[in-house]
N, C-alpha and C positions, 0 to 999 in steps of 0.2 A: 468641456462645455459646462457652464454653470447650471445650477438647479433651475433658475427662472428661464434660461434659454431653452432648456429641455421641456419645461412645463408649457411654454408658450410657442414653441416651434421655431425659435430663432436660431440661426446658424445651421451649419451642417447640410446634408444632402437635400433637405426640403426646399432650399432656396433656389435651386436650379430648375429651369423648366423641365418637365418630364417627357415632353413630346414636341414634335415639330408644330409650328404655327400653321393654321389653315386659313385661307382667304374665304370670306363669305360676304357677299353683297357690299364690297368695298371696305369691309372691316377685316381685321386679323384677329383670330381667336387662338390664344396660346394656352394649351392645357398646362396645369401646374399642380398635379395631384400632390397631396400632403399626407404623409404617414401619420396615423394616430393609433398607437398600440399596434395590433396585428392587422389593422384595416387601413384603407386609403380613403381620404376625404376628397370630394369633388371640389376642385378649385381651378381658376383660370384667369386670364387677363384678356380683355378686349381692347384693341387699339385701332385708331383711325387718324389719319392726317387730316386736319381741318384748318384751313387758313394758314398753311405752312407750319403748323405746330402739331406734333404728335400727341394726341389725347389718349388717355389710358383709364380703363375701369377694371378693377379687380373684383372677383366674386369668389365666395367660399360658401359651400353648402354643407349641411349636416349629413347628407347622404354618404353612406360608407359602402365600400366595395372590397372584395377579396383580393383584387390585384390592381396594380398601378395602371395597367392598360385599360381595365374596365372603368376606373375612375376618370382616366383621360378621355375615353370615348364618350362617357356621360357628360364630361365638361364641354366637349364640342357640341353635343346636343343642347345643353343648357345655354351655351353661348349663342347658338343660333336662335334659340327661343327668346333670349333677352334682346337680341338685335331686332328680331321680327316684331316684338311687342313695344320696344322703346326707341329703337333707332338711335340717332345722335343725342337724344335726350339723356342718355346714360352719362353723358359728360357734363351735364349742367350741374352747377354747384348747389 
């Protein structure tokens, strides 16, 4: 893996979802924790089918956690919060 890939997190194990997707109010929340040094960053993807098209919104937060599971659990909580606050507006350009 090249220097820039390592620096910016491209390639490798960080690209695979880290936990099962969870349904919430008609949306899917997919935790996608990312390793940063010895910690894990909160990250995830929110999806919903709208008008026959699957829409997707990715989020990445600066919050760090000691384990991948803790980061995934927090991603689910943040995903629910984003959905509650913004609903389908998260998919607007």
